[in-house]
N, C-alpha and C positions, 0 to 999 in steps of 0.2 A: 673637871674633877683630878684628883692626884690620888696615884694608887702606886703602893709598894709591893715587890714580889720578890722572894727568895730566888727563884729560879731565873735563869736566863731567858730570854726569847730566842731560843734556838728553834728547830725546825718544827717540832711537835706542839710545843704551846703557840708558836706562831701561826700553825695551821689552824687551829684549834680557835685561837682568838678570832683569826679571819672569818672562820665559818661562824661564829657568833655573830660580827659585826655585818656580815654579808646578808643577814636576815632584815636588816632595815633599810628602810629608803633614805635616811637620813645620812649626810657627810659625816665621815667620821674622822678625825686626825688623833695622831698618837706623836707626842712630841717628847724627846729627851736631850738635855743638853743643847739646846736650841736648833735640833733637828728634826724637822716635823714631816712626816709621812701620812700616806692614806691608810687608815686603819684595817682597810678592805684587802689590803695588798701584803701577801705573806713576804714577799721580796723586801718591799719597805720596812716592814716590821723586822726581817732580819738585820737591816741594817744598822736599827738603832741599840740592840744590847746584846753583843756577843760575851759579855760578862755577868755573871751572878750579882746578886743585888739591884736587881732591876726597878727604878724610879722611874715613872711617867708621868705626863699629864694628857688627860684624853679630854677632847670635845668634841661635841656632835651639834650638827644645825640641822634641822628639817623637821617634817611632819611629827616623826615619831622618836626624837632624840631624847625626851625622858625615858621612853622603854628600853630604847638601845643603850643609854648608861646604865640604867639598873641591870642590863643583861651583863653589860660589861663589868660592873662591879661583882655582880654572881660570879660570873666566869673567874675572876681572880680570887676572890673567896674558895669558891669550890676547888680551883685548881692549886691554890696553896695549902687547901685540907689533905688533898691527896698527896700533894709533896712531902708533908709532915708524915703522912701515915705510911708511905713507901719508906720511912726512915731516912729521907735525904736533907730534912731539915736540919736546924742545928739543935743541940741537946743531947 
């Protein structure tokens, strides 16, 4: 699954993302520009994207992988909506 986001993975969104992914038993990986990290690791996520304009690839393997990927998609949609409502998005 490929996801794009206007915000960077700074501490708040990385922590929120890790909380979402930690609910699932599946292994979750997040990749950006050839660097892949554990999607449940805040520190790993912080290594990926210090810049805005985040585009990552997410994959999951395990018993609840479909549910995990849907929750991640929902996280990105919801977080992006909040970002725009707060007046931080383009426009």
